[in-house]
N, C-alpha and C positions, 0 to 999 in steps of 0.2 A: 504494500500500500504506500502510495506517495502522497505527501501532504506538504503544504506551505505554512510557514510560521512567520508572521510579521512582527516587527518591533520598531520602536522609535517615535511613536506619535506622542502628542502632548499639547500643552498650552504654551504659547509664546506671544510676546508683544510684537506689534508691527515693526518691521525692519529686522526682526530676529531670524534665526536659522534653526532648522531641524534636519536630522538625517534619518531616513527610513531604511530598514533592512528587511529582506524577505528571503528566507532560506528554504530550499526544497530538500526533503529527506525521503529515503526509501530506495527501492531498486530502480536506478535511473541509468539509462544508456547515455543519453545526452539531453541537453536542453536547447530547444530551437529558439524561440523568441521569449522575451521577457518584457514586462511593462508595468506601469502604474496607472491606474484609473482613479478617478475621484468622483464622489457624489455629494454635492452640497444639499442642504435641506430644501426640499421642494423642487429639486432639479433632477434631470436625468444623469446617469453615470456618463462620464466623458473621459477620453484618453488624456492623460497629462504628459506622459513620456513613454517611449518604447525603445528597445535596443534589440538588434538581431544577433544571431550567433556570430556574424562577422564583425560586429561592433558598430554597425550603422545605427544612428539614433534619429528619433523623431520627437518633436515637442509640440504641444499646443501653443498657439500664438501667445496666449495669456501668461505662459510661464517661460518663454524663451528668454535667455540671458540671466535667468534667476535660478532655474532648476537644472541639475545635472544628473543624468542617469548613468550608472555604470554597473558592470557585472564582474563577478569573480567566478569564472567557470569551474575552477578547481573546487570551490566551496558551494557550487550550485546556488549562488546568492546574487541578488540584484539589490542595488542601493538607489536611493533618491536623495540627493543633497538639495535642500531647499533653502535658498538665501533670500534676503530682502522680502520676507513674507508680508503679505497684505491680508487685511480682513477677508477679502473675497477668496482667499485660498482656503478658508475654513471649510472642511469637508471630511467625510470618511474616505480614506485612501485604501484602495484595494490593489494588492499585487496580483499579477497574472503571469503564469509561465506555461509555455508549451513544452511539455515533458515527454520525451520518447522513452517508452519502456519495452521490455521484451518478456513475453511469457510463452514458454514451450515453443520457441522459435518464431513467434509472431510478434512483429513490432507494432506498437500502437502509439499514436500521438494523443496525449491527454491534455486537455485545457483545464488547468487548475487555477483556483482562486484562493487567496488568503482570506483570513477572517475579517479583515478590515481594521484599520487603526484610525482613531479620531485625531485630527489636527485642528486646533482652535487658535486663531490669530485674533487677539483682542487686547485693547489697552485697559 
């Protein structure tokens, strides 16, 4: 069984920084894509940042220049460094990983989600 465990959320004042982590554990062949989504109160879940297995990154316009996504493939972990945080960044942040597993010679791509971690930006 493969699962994701997130950490690093919390409360911070505007202009502050937080770093989120998401580690995958279990029987993993490799991890394809990784990303962070967020859902603010009353809004739909949206992509904040993503990173491919080759290291290519993509960011929502609202976080460009402030957030940085990175991955440690050896640790099956993805990070989101969030700087210059704004009140509008307040949301539950969800980690997503495309994990490739093998069972009895059959490879499968599993889309996994973390449990979500709350980030609150407020003075």
